[in-house]
C-alpha positions as CSV (number, residue, x, y, z in Angstrom):
1,M,1.8,-20.5,95.5
2,S,2.0,-24.2,94.5
3,L,2.2,-25.4,90.9
4,Q,-1.0,-27.4,91.2
5,F,-3.0,-24.4,92.5
6,L,-1.6,-22.1,89.8
7,T,-2.4,-24.5,87.1
8,Y,-6.0,-24.9,88.3
9,L,-6.3,-21.1,88.5
10,V,-4.9,-20.3,85.1
11,V,-6.7,-23.2,83.2
12,G,-9.9,-22.5,85.1
13,A,-9.7,-18.8,84.2
14,T,-9.3,-19.7,80.4
15,F,-12.2,-22.0,80.5
16,A,-14.4,-19.3,82.1
17,L,-13.3,-17.0,79.4
18,Y,-14.2,-19.4,76.6
19,I,-17.7,-20.2,78.0
20,G,-18.3,-16.5,78.6
21,I,-17.5,-15.7,75.0
22,A,-19.8,-18.5,73.7
23,I,-22.7,-17.1,75.8
24,W,-22.1,-13.6,74.4
25,A,-21.7,-14.8,70.8
26,R,-24.3,-17.5,70.7
27,A,-25.7,-18.2,67.2
28,G,-29.4,-17.5,66.5
29,S,-29.4,-18.4,62.7
30,T,-27.9,-21.0,60.4
31,K,-25.7,-18.3,58.9
32,E,-24.3,-17.3,62.3
33,F,-23.9,-21.0,63.2
34,Y,-22.0,-22.1,60.1
35,V,-20.1,-18.9,59.0
36,A,-20.5,-16.5,62.0
37,G,-22.9,-14.3,60.0
38,G,-20.2,-13.5,57.4
39,G,-19.2,-10.3,59.1
40,V,-15.9,-11.1,60.9
41,H,-13.0,-8.7,60.5
42,P,-10.1,-10.0,58.5
43,V,-7.6,-9.6,61.4
44,V,-9.9,-11.3,63.9
45,N,-10.6,-14.1,61.3
46,G,-6.8,-14.4,60.7
47,M,-6.2,-14.9,64.4
48,A,-9.1,-17.4,64.7
49,T,-7.9,-19.3,61.6
50,A,-4.4,-19.5,63.1
51,A,-5.9,-21.1,66.3
52,D,-8.1,-23.4,64.2
53,W,-5.2,-24.5,62.2
54,M,-2.5,-24.9,64.9
55,S,-3.8,-27.9,66.7
56,A,-2.3,-30.0,69.5
57,A,0.0,-31.4,66.8
58,S,1.6,-27.9,66.3
59,F,1.7,-26.9,70.0
60,I,2.5,-30.1,71.7
61,S,4.0,-32.5,69.1
62,M,5.8,-30.6,66.5
63,A,8.7,-29.3,68.5
64,G,9.0,-32.8,70.1
65,L,9.2,-34.3,66.6
66,I,11.9,-31.8,65.5
67,A,13.8,-32.3,68.7
68,F,14.3,-36.0,68.1
69,M,14.3,-36.0,64.3
70,G,16.6,-33.0,64.0
71,Y,16.9,-31.6,60.4
72,G,14.5,-34.1,59.1
73,G,11.8,-32.7,61.4
74,A,11.8,-29.7,59.1
75,L,9.3,-31.6,56.9
76,F,6.5,-30.6,59.3
77,L,7.5,-26.9,59.2
78,M,7.6,-27.0,55.4
79,G,4.6,-29.2,54.9
80,W,2.1,-27.4,57.2
81,T,3.1,-23.8,56.4
82,G,3.6,-24.5,52.7
83,G,0.1,-26.2,52.7
84,Y,-1.4,-23.1,54.3
85,V,0.1,-20.9,51.6
86,L,-1.1,-23.2,48.9
87,M,-4.6,-23.1,50.3
88,A,-4.6,-19.3,50.7
89,C,-3.4,-18.7,47.1
90,L,-5.0,-21.5,45.1
91,L,-8.2,-22.6,46.8
92,A,-9.7,-20.1,49.4
93,P,-10.2,-17.1,47.2
94,Y,-11.9,-19.1,44.4
95,L,-14.1,-21.1,46.9
96,R,-15.1,-17.8,48.5
97,K,-16.1,-16.4,45.1
98,F,-18.1,-19.6,44.4
99,G,-20.2,-18.8,47.5
100,R,-20.6,-22.3,49.0
101,F,-19.3,-22.5,52.6
102,T,-18.8,-26.2,52.8
103,V,-16.7,-28.5,50.7
104,P,-19.5,-30.9,49.9
105,A,-21.8,-28.0,48.8
106,F,-19.0,-26.9,46.4
107,F,-18.9,-30.4,45.0
108,A,-22.7,-30.7,44.7
109,D,-22.8,-27.5,42.5
110,R,-19.5,-27.8,40.7
111,Y,-19.9,-31.5,39.9
112,Y,-23.7,-31.1,39.4
113,S,-24.4,-34.2,41.5
114,K,-25.7,-35.0,45.0
115,S,-23.7,-38.2,44.8
116,A,-20.5,-36.2,44.5
117,A,-21.4,-34.3,47.6
118,G,-22.1,-37.6,49.3
119,V,-18.6,-38.9,48.5
120,A,-17.1,-35.7,49.7
121,V,-19.0,-36.1,53.0
122,I,-17.5,-39.5,53.4
123,C,-14.0,-38.3,52.7
124,L,-14.5,-35.3,55.0
125,L,-15.8,-37.4,57.9
126,V,-12.9,-40.0,57.6
127,A,-10.3,-37.2,57.6
128,S,-11.9,-35.1,60.3
129,I,-12.6,-38.0,62.7
130,T,-9.1,-39.4,62.2
131,Y,-7.7,-35.9,62.9
132,I,-9.9,-35.3,66.0
133,I,-8.6,-38.5,67.7
134,G,-5.2,-36.7,68.1
135,Q,-6.9,-33.6,69.5
136,M,-8.7,-35.5,72.2
137,T,-5.6,-37.5,73.0
138,G,-3.7,-34.2,73.4
139,V,-6.4,-33.0,75.8
140,G,-6.1,-36.2,77.9
141,V,-2.3,-35.8,78.1
142,A,-2.4,-32.2,79.2
143,F,-5.1,-32.7,81.8
144,S,-3.6,-35.9,83.2
145,R,-0.2,-34.2,83.7
146,F,-1.2,-30.8,85.0
147,L,-4.5,-31.1,86.7
148,G,-3.8,-34.4,88.4
149,V,-6.7,-36.3,86.9
150,S,-6.8,-39.4,84.9
151,N,-6.5,-39.3,81.1
152,D,-10.1,-40.4,80.8
153,M,-11.4,-37.7,83.1
154,G,-9.3,-35.1,81.1
155,I,-11.1,-36.1,78.0
156,Y,-14.5,-35.9,79.7
157,I,-13.7,-32.3,80.8
158,G,-12.6,-31.4,77.4
159,M,-15.7,-32.7,75.9
160,A,-17.8,-30.7,78.3
161,I,-16.0,-27.4,77.6
162,V,-16.1,-27.9,73.8
163,F,-19.9,-28.8,74.0
164,C,-20.6,-25.5,75.9
165,Y,-18.9,-23.1,73.4
166,A,-19.3,-25.0,70.1
167,V,-22.8,-26.3,70.3
168,F,-24.4,-23.1,71.6
169,G,-22.1,-20.6,69.9
170,G,-21.6,-22.3,66.5
171,M,-19.1,-20.7,64.2
172,K,-19.8,-17.3,65.7
173,G,-19.0,-18.5,69.2
174,I,-16.1,-20.6,68.0
175,T,-14.5,-17.7,66.1
176,Y,-14.3,-15.4,69.0
177,T,-13.4,-18.2,71.4
178,Q,-10.5,-19.2,69.0
179,V,-9.2,-15.6,69.1
180,A,-9.0,-15.9,72.9
181,Q,-7.4,-19.4,72.5
182,Y,-4.8,-18.1,70.0
183,C,-3.8,-15.4,72.6
184,V,-3.5,-18.0,75.3
185,L,-1.5,-20.5,73.2
186,I,0.9,-18.1,71.5
187,T,1.6,-16.5,74.9
188,A,2.1,-19.9,76.4
189,Y,4.5,-21.0,73.6
190,T,6.7,-17.9,73.3
191,I,7.2,-16.9,77.0
192,P,9.0,-20.1,78.0
193,A,11.0,-19.9,74.7
194,I,12.1,-16.4,75.6
195,F,13.1,-17.4,79.1
196,I,15.0,-20.5,78.0
197,S,16.8,-18.7,75.1
198,F,17.9,-16.0,77.4
199,Q,19.0,-18.6,80.0
200,L,21.1,-20.6,77.5
201,T,22.5,-18.0,75.1
202,G,21.8,-14.6,76.6
203,M,19.6,-13.8,73.6
204,P,15.9,-13.2,74.5
205,I,14.7,-13.8,70.9
206,P,14.4,-17.6,70.4
207,Q,14.8,-17.4,66.6
208,L,18.2,-15.7,67.1
209,G,19.1,-17.7,70.2
210,L,19.0,-20.8,68.0
211,G,22.2,-19.8,66.3
212,A,23.8,-17.9,69.2
213,S,26.7,-19.0,71.4
214,L,26.1,-20.6,74.8
215,V,26.5,-18.2,77.7
216,G,30.2,-18.2,78.8
217,E,31.3,-20.4,76.0
218,D,32.7,-19.9,72.5
219,I,30.6,-22.6,70.9
220,S,27.1,-22.2,69.5
221,L,24.1,-24.0,70.8
222,L,23.7,-26.0,67.6
223,A,27.4,-27.0,67.5
224,R,27.3,-28.2,71.1
225,L,24.1,-30.1,70.5
226,N,25.6,-31.8,67.5
227,Q,28.7,-32.7,69.5
228,T,26.7,-34.1,72.4
229,I,24.2,-36.3,70.4
230,T,26.9,-37.6,68.0
231,D,29.0,-38.5,71.1
232,L,26.0,-40.5,72.3
233,G,25.5,-42.3,68.9
234,F,22.8,-40.3,67.4
235,G,23.1,-38.6,64.0
236,Q,24.0,-35.0,63.6
237,Y,21.1,-32.8,64.6
238,T,21.6,-30.3,61.8
239,T,21.9,-32.8,59.0
240,T,20.2,-36.1,59.8
241,V,17.3,-37.2,57.7
242,P,15.4,-40.2,59.1
243,G,14.6,-42.6,56.3
244,S,15.1,-41.8,52.7
245,K,15.2,-38.3,51.1
246,L,12.4,-39.6,48.8
247,N,10.2,-40.3,51.8
248,M,11.0,-36.9,53.3
249,F,10.0,-35.2,50.0
250,V,6.8,-37.2,49.7
251,Y,5.9,-36.7,53.3
252,T,6.3,-32.9,52.9
253,V,4.1,-32.9,49.8
254,S,1.4,-35.0,51.7
255,L,1.3,-32.6,54.5
256,M,1.1,-29.6,52.1
257,I,-1.7,-30.8,50.0
258,G,-3.4,-32.4,53.0
259,T,-3.4,-29.0,54.8
260,A,-4.8,-27.3,51.7
261,G,-7.7,-29.9,51.7
262,L,-8.7,-29.6,55.3
263,P,-12.4,-28.5,55.3
264,H,-12.5,-27.0,58.8
265,V,-9.9,-24.4,57.7
266,I,-11.5,-23.7,54.3
267,I,-14.8,-22.9,56.0
268,R,-13.2,-20.0,57.9
269,F,-12.7,-18.0,54.6
270,F,-16.6,-17.6,54.5
271,T,-16.8,-15.8,57.8
272,V,-15.6,-12.5,56.3
273,P,-17.8,-10.3,54.2
274,T,-15.9,-10.1,50.9
275,V,-13.4,-12.0,48.7
276,A,-10.8,-9.3,49.3
277,A,-11.3,-9.7,53.1
278,A,-10.8,-13.5,52.6
279,R,-7.4,-12.8,51.0
280,S,-6.5,-10.3,53.7
281,S,-7.5,-12.7,56.5
282,A,-5.3,-15.4,54.9
283,G,-2.4,-13.1,55.1
284,W,-3.0,-12.2,58.7
285,A,-3.4,-15.9,59.6
286,L,0.0,-16.6,58.1
287,V,1.6,-13.8,60.2
288,F,0.0,-15.2,63.4
289,I,1.0,-18.8,62.4
290,A,4.6,-17.7,61.7
291,I,5.1,-16.5,65.2
292,L,4.8,-20.1,66.5
293,Y,6.4,-21.9,63.6
294,T,9.5,-19.8,63.6
295,T,9.8,-20.3,67.4
296,A,9.4,-24.1,67.2
297,P,12.9,-25.0,65.9
298,A,14.4,-23.1,68.8
299,V,12.1,-24.7,71.3
300,A,13.1,-28.1,69.9
301,A,16.9,-27.6,69.9
302,M,16.9,-26.0,73.4
303,A,14.7,-28.8,74.8
304,R,16.9,-31.5,73.4
305,Y,20.0,-29.8,74.8
306,N,18.4,-29.4,78.3
307,L,17.3,-33.0,78.3
308,H,20.8,-34.3,77.6
309,A,22.3,-31.8,80.1
310,T,20.0,-33.2,82.8
311,V,20.7,-36.9,82.1
312,N,24.3,-36.6,81.0
313,T,25.9,-34.2,83.4
314,A,29.1,-34.1,81.3
315,V,27.2,-32.0,78.6
316,K,27.5,-28.8,80.5
317,G,30.9,-29.2,82.1
318,G,32.7,-31.0,79.3
319,G,34.4,-34.3,80.0
320,D,33.8,-38.0,79.2
321,L,30.2,-38.8,78.5
322,F,31.0,-42.5,79.2
323,A,32.6,-42.0,82.6
324,G,30.6,-43.6,85.3
325,E,29.8,-40.4,87.2
326,S,28.7,-38.5,84.1
327,S,25.2,-40.0,84.0
328,L,22.5,-39.1,86.4
329,A,21.8,-41.3,89.3
330,Y,18.1,-42.4,89.2
331,D,17.6,-41.6,92.9
332,Q,18.8,-38.0,92.2
333,R,16.5,-37.4,89.3
334,P,14.8,-34.0,89.3
335,D,11.2,-33.4,90.2
336,W,10.0,-32.9,86.7
337,M,11.1,-36.5,85.8
338,K,9.2,-37.9,88.7
339,R,6.0,-35.9,87.7
340,W,6.2,-37.2,84.1
341,E,6.9,-40.8,85.1
342,V,3.4,-40.8,86.6
343,T,1.9,-40.2,83.2
344,G,3.7,-43.1,81.6
345,L,5.2,-40.9,78.9
346,L,8.6,-41.0,80.6
347,K,10.0,-44.4,81.6
348,W,13.3,-45.7,83.0
349,Q,14.6,-49.3,83.1
350,D,17.9,-50.1,84.8
351,K,19.3,-52.6,82.3
352,N,22.9,-52.8,83.8
353,G,21.9,-52.6,87.5
354,D,24.1,-49.5,88.2
355,G,21.3,-47.3,89.4
356,R,22.2,-44.5,86.8
357,I,20.4,-43.3,83.7
358,Q,22.0,-44.2,80.4
359,Y,20.4,-42.5,77.5
360,Y,22.0,-43.0,74.1
361,N,21.4,-44.6,70.6
362,D,21.7,-48.3,71.1
363,K,20.2,-49.3,67.7
364,N,21.8,-47.6,64.7
365,S,25.3,-46.6,65.8
366,T,28.7,-47.4,64.6
367,P,30.9,-50.4,65.7
368,A,33.4,-47.9,67.2
369,F,30.6,-46.3,69.3
370,Q,29.4,-49.8,70.4
371,G,32.9,-50.5,71.6
372,K,32.8,-47.4,73.9
373,V,29.4,-48.5,75.2
374,E,30.6,-52.0,76.1
375,A,33.7,-50.6,77.8
376,A,31.5,-48.3,79.9
377,G,29.4,-51.4,80.9
378,W,26.2,-50.0,79.4
379,Q,23.6,-52.6,78.2
380,G,21.1,-50.6,76.3
381,S,19.4,-47.2,76.5
382,E,17.4,-47.0,79.6
383,L,15.3,-43.9,79.2
384,L,12.1,-43.7,77.0
385,V,11.0,-40.1,76.3
386,N,7.6,-39.6,74.5
387,N,8.0,-36.8,71.9
388,D,4.7,-35.2,73.1
389,I,6.2,-34.2,76.5
390,I,9.0,-31.9,75.1
391,V,7.0,-28.7,74.9
392,L,5.0,-29.3,78.1
393,A,8.0,-30.4,80.1
394,N,10.5,-27.9,78.7
395,P,9.7,-25.1,81.3
396,E,10.0,-27.7,84.1
397,I,13.3,-29.0,82.8
398,A,14.7,-25.4,82.6
399,L,13.4,-24.7,86.2
400,L,11.2,-21.8,85.1
401,P,8.7,-20.2,87.5
402,N,5.5,-22.1,88.3
403,W,3.3,-19.5,86.6
404,V,5.1,-20.2,83.3
405,I,4.5,-23.9,83.7
406,A,0.8,-23.3,84.4
407,L,0.5,-21.1,81.4
408,V,2.0,-23.8,79.1
409,A,-0.6,-26.2,80.4
410,A,-3.4,-23.7,79.4
411,G,-1.8,-23.2,76.0
412,G,-1.6,-26.9,75.2
413,I,-5.2,-27.4,76.2
414,A,-6.3,-24.3,74.2
415,A,-4.5,-25.6,71.0
416,A,-6.3,-29.0,71.3
417,L,-9.7,-27.5,72.0
418,S,-9.5,-24.8,69.3
419,T,-8.9,-27.3,66.5
420,A,-11.3,-29.9,67.9
421,A,-14.1,-27.2,67.8
422,G,-13.3,-26.4,64.2
423,L,-13.3,-30.1,63.2
424,L,-16.6,-30.6,65.0
425,L,-18.2,-27.8,63.2
426,A,-17.0,-29.2,59.8
427,I,-18.5,-32.5,60.7
428,S,-21.8,-30.9,61.9
429,S,-22.2,-28.9,58.8
430,A,-21.5,-31.9,56.6
431,I,-24.2,-33.9,58.3
432,S,-26.9,-31.3,58.9
433,H,-26.4,-29.0,55.9
434,D,-24.9,-31.2,53.2
435,L,-26.5,-34.6,54.0
436,L,-29.8,-33.9,55.6
437,K,-31.0,-30.6,54.0
438,K,-29.4,-31.0,50.6
439,I,-29.9,-34.7,50.0
440,F,-32.4,-36.4,52.4
441,V,-34.7,-33.6,53.6
442,P,-34.6,-30.7,51.0
443,G,-37.6,-28.9,52.6
444,M,-36.0,-28.6,56.0
445,S,-36.7,-25.2,57.7
446,E,-33.8,-23.0,59.0
447,K,-34.9,-23.6,62.6
448,N,-34.8,-27.4,62.1
449,E,-31.6,-27.2,60.3
450,L,-30.0,-25.2,63.1
451,L,-31.3,-27.8,65.6
452,A,-30.0,-30.7,63.4
453,G,-26.6,-28.9,63.3
454,K,-26.4,-28.7,67.1
455,L,-27.5,-32.3,67.6
456,S,-25.1,-33.6,65.0
457,M,-22.3,-31.6,66.7
458,A,-23.3,-33.0,70.1
459,G,-23.2,-36.5,68.5
460,A,-19.8,-35.8,66.9
461,I,-18.4,-34.8,70.3
462,L,-19.6,-38.1,71.8
463,V,-17.9,-40.0,69.0
464,A,-14.7,-37.9,69.3
465,G,-14.6,-38.5,73.0
466,Y,-15.2,-42.2,72.6
467,L,-12.2,-42.4,70.1
468,G,-10.1,-40.4,72.4
469,L,-10.9,-42.8,75.2
470,N,-10.5,-45.9,73.0
471,P,-8.1,-44.9,70.2
472,P,-7.7,-47.5,67.5
473,G,-4.5,-49.4,67.1
474,F,-3.1,-47.2,64.4
475,A,-3.6,-44.0,66.4
476,A,0.1,-43.3,66.9
477,G,0.3,-41.2,63.6
478,T,-3.3,-40.0,63.5
479,V,-2.6,-36.4,62.7
480,A,-0.3,-37.2,59.8
481,L,-2.7,-39.8,58.6
482,A,-5.6,-37.3,58.7
483,F,-3.6,-35.0,56.4
484,G,-2.8,-37.9,54.2
485,I,-6.5,-38.8,53.9
486,A,-7.4,-35.1,53.0
487,A,-4.5,-35.1,50.5
488,C,-5.5,-38.3,48.7
489,S,-9.3,-37.5,48.5
490,I,-10.4,-33.9,48.9
491,F,-7.5,-31.8,47.6
492,P,-7.3,-33.2,44.1
493,A,-11.1,-32.8,43.5
494,L,-11.0,-29.2,44.8
495,M,-8.1,-28.3,42.4
496,M,-9.7,-30.0,39.4
497,G,-13.0,-28.4,40.2
498,I,-11.5,-25.0,40.1
499,F,-8.8,-25.3,37.4
500,S,-10.3,-27.9,35.0
501,K,-13.5,-27.0,33.4
502,N,-13.6,-30.3,31.6
503,M,-13.5,-32.4,34.8
504,C,-16.8,-34.3,35.1
505,K,-18.6,-35.7,38.0
506,Y,-17.7,-39.3,37.2
507,G,-14.0,-38.5,37.1
508,A,-14.1,-36.6,40.3
509,M,-16.0,-39.2,42.3
510,S,-13.9,-42.0,40.9
511,G,-10.7,-40.2,41.7
512,M,-11.8,-39.5,45.4
513,L,-12.9,-43.1,46.0
514,V,-9.8,-44.7,44.4
515,G,-7.4,-42.3,46.1
516,L,-9.0,-42.8,49.5
517,L,-9.2,-46.6,49.2
518,V,-5.6,-47.0,48.0
519,T,-4.3,-44.9,50.8
520,L,-6.3,-46.6,53.5
521,F,-5.2,-50.0,52.2
522,Y,-1.6,-49.0,52.4
523,V,-2.0,-47.7,55.9
524,F,-3.9,-50.7,57.3
525,A,-1.6,-53.1,55.5
526,H,1.2,-51.6,57.6
527,K,-0.7,-51.1,60.8
528,G,-2.7,-54.2,61.5
529,I,-3.0,-56.7,58.7
530,F,-0.3,-59.4,58.6
531,F,0.1,-63.0,57.5
532,I,2.7,-65.5,58.6
533,K,5.5,-66.8,56.4
534,G,7.5,-69.4,58.1
535,T,8.3,-68.0,61.5
536,E,8.3,-64.4,60.3
537,Y,5.5,-61.8,60.3
538,V,5.3,-60.3,56.8
539,G,3.2,-57.2,55.9
540,L,0.3,-57.7,53.5
541,I,2.1,-55.8,50.9
542,G,5.6,-57.4,51.4
543,G,7.0,-55.6,54.5
544,P,7.2,-52.2,56.1
545,N,7.3,-49.2,53.8
546,A,7.3,-51.6,50.8
547,F,6.4,-48.9,48.2
548,F,9.9,-47.3,47.6
549,G,10.5,-46.8,51.3
550,I,7.5,-44.5,51.7
551,T,5.9,-44.6,55.2
552,P,2.1,-44.9,55.6
553,E,1.9,-41.3,57.0
554,A,3.5,-40.0,53.8
555,F,1.5,-42.1,51.4
556,G,-1.2,-39.4,51.0
557,A,0.8,-37.7,48.2
558,V,0.9,-41.0,46.3
559,G,-2.8,-41.4,46.8
560,A,-3.4,-37.9,45.5
561,L,-1.4,-38.7,42.3
562,I,-3.5,-41.8,41.9
563,N,-6.6,-39.6,42.4
564,F,-5.6,-37.2,39.7
565,L,-4.8,-40.0,37.2
566,T,-8.0,-41.8,37.8
567,A,-10.0,-38.7,37.5
568,F,-8.5,-37.6,34.2
569,I,-8.7,-41.2,32.7
570,V,-12.4,-41.6,33.7
571,S,-13.2,-38.1,32.4
572,K,-11.8,-39.1,28.9
573,F,-14.3,-41.8,28.6
574,T,-17.4,-40.2,30.1
575,P,-19.6,-37.2,29.1
576,A,-18.1,-33.7,29.6
577,P,-19.7,-31.3,32.1
578,P,-22.7,-29.3,30.8
579,A,-21.9,-26.0,29.1
580,H,-23.2,-23.9,32.0
581,I,-20.9,-25.7,34.5
582,Q,-17.9,-25.0,32.2
583,Q,-18.8,-21.4,32.0
584,L,-19.2,-21.3,35.8
585,V,-15.7,-22.5,36.3
586,E,-14.4,-19.9,33.9
587,N,-16.3,-17.2,35.8
588,V,-15.0,-18.3,39.2
589,R,-11.3,-18.2,38.0
590,T,-11.6,-14.6,36.6
591,P,-12.2,-11.6,38.8
592,R,-14.3,-10.0,36.0
593,G,-16.9,-12.7,36.1
594,A,-16.8,-13.5,39.7
595,K,-19.9,-11.6,40.7
596,S,-22.0,-13.4,38.2
597,A,-20.8,-16.7,39.6
598,V,-21.9,-15.9,43.1
599,G,-24.9,-13.8,42.6
600,G,-23.2,-10.5,43.1
601,H,-21.3,-11.3,46.3
C-alpha cells in the first residue's frame, strides 16, 4: 500500500472521527458552548487540556528546536512544563473558586470595571491571534507535505475541519474531540520514537535510549553525536547554549509565565464540576503532557544523529568526515530528501561544484576547523534544513514503515487543530460573552449570545485562515512571541488580582497596557523598523538584542516586570479597591471562605 494512500486513509479517518464527535456532543446552551456544561470527568479533562496545550509547536517544532540548539533547547522544556505547573498551582484553583470562566470576566469583577475587562480582551486577542498564526502555518506544512496539496489548500481544509467541530460543538464538542486528538498525537509521537530508539540503541524506551550505547558500539548515542557535530564545527550538543545565559534564563521565564497566562488553557478548568476536580484534572494533564515532553529530547537527539548519518556517511562507519567520499552525492540522496525539497523546507546549493552535499557550521567555527574546510575544498554549508521538518521527517529518515509515517502526519495535524480550536473558543467567548453581553448589549438573551458566540468563532476562523495564508513579516517566532505577549500583559494582572487585595483597577489596567506596549515596541523594533546610519542598517533601539542581549521572543519576562512595577506604582497614587473587593480576594485565597466567594460552588 503506497504512502500517499495510507496517509489519506489515516488522516481521513481521524477527520471523520473529529466531526462525528462534534455532531454527538453539539452544544445546546451557552454553558455547554463555553464550559462543556461543567460536568467533564477530571481524567477526560486532563487529556483534553494536554491536547489543547500541546500545539503544533510542541509536536512539530520543539524537537526540531532542541535538535539544532542542543542543550540550550531545554529552555522550551523547562519553560512550557514549568509554566503549566505554575498555572495549575497558583492560578487555576483560585480562578475556579472565583467562578468566572473567562479571563476578562474575572478582571471585570475583580477590578470592578468594564474598562479592565476591555483591556483584558485586547491583550487576549493580541496573544491568541499571534499564537494561532503558528497553528495554521503548521496545518499548512503538514498538509502540503503529506497530502500532496498546496500550503494554501492545506489551510483551507484545516479551516473547514475546525469550523465543523468547533462552531457546532463549542467547548463540549472541542473537549471530546481533543481527547481523540490527544490519543492520535501521542500515539503518532511515541511509536516512531520507540522504533528509532530500538533501531539505534536496542532500547525500546526512548527516554532510556537517549543515554544508551549505539548498537554494536561501545559509545553512547550522545557521545557519538557530540563527536560528530563538533567535528563539523558545531558546538557540543550536550553543553551548548546559543546566545547568553541571561537570555536563556529570561526566555525560560517568559515561556513559563506566558504559559500560565494563556486564556484558552485557563478556561479548561471550568469544564469540571468542582474545585477539587479542577486540581485533579491539572495533575492528570501534567501526566499526559509528560509523556510527550520526556520523549522529545530523545526524538531530537536521534533525529540529529540520523540526519548527519545520512549526509555524512563517515558518521556510522568512522573515518574522516572531510574525505571527498564521506559526504553524500546529491544524485544519490534518499527519497525522503526529494520529497521534502518539494516543500521548500529542505534546500541544497552546490557551492563548490562537486555534486556532493556538505553540511557543517560555516559561520561560528574555529580557525583550525576553517583550515580543514579549506583543505577539503568546501566553500560553505550547502544544506538548509528547516527545524519544523525534524519530527515529521524523522520516520522517513529512519526508513520506518509507511503506516508509521502516515500516523505522524495525522498526529501533526491533530496537534495544530486541537490548539487552534481552543484558541478560537477563547477568542469567541471574549467577543460574544465579555464584549457584547457584558459591555455593549447587557440584556442579550442566552439564545442570541450562543448565536453571537458561533458567529464570532466563524469570524475568528476566517481571520486565522487569512493570517495563516498571509503571515506577517515577524511570523518566524510567532509561538514564542504569543507566550511573551501573554507574559507581559495577562499573567501579572492575574497574579495581582489573586494575591494582592490592594491592587486597584487603575494599577492593573496601566500595568497591562504598559507591559504590552513596551514588549510590542521591542519586538517590532527588531523585526521591521529600521533607519539608515551611513551605509549600515541600524535597529530603532540601537541594534539586534540591544537590551542586555535579550532576544525579542524572550522579552515578555522583561515586559512582565515592567507591568508589575507600573501597576504597583500607579496603585500607590490611586484609590484602593472597595472593601468588598478586598474581602472577595481574601475569600478566594482561603478554602474556608471559597464557597461564599462563588455562591456555594
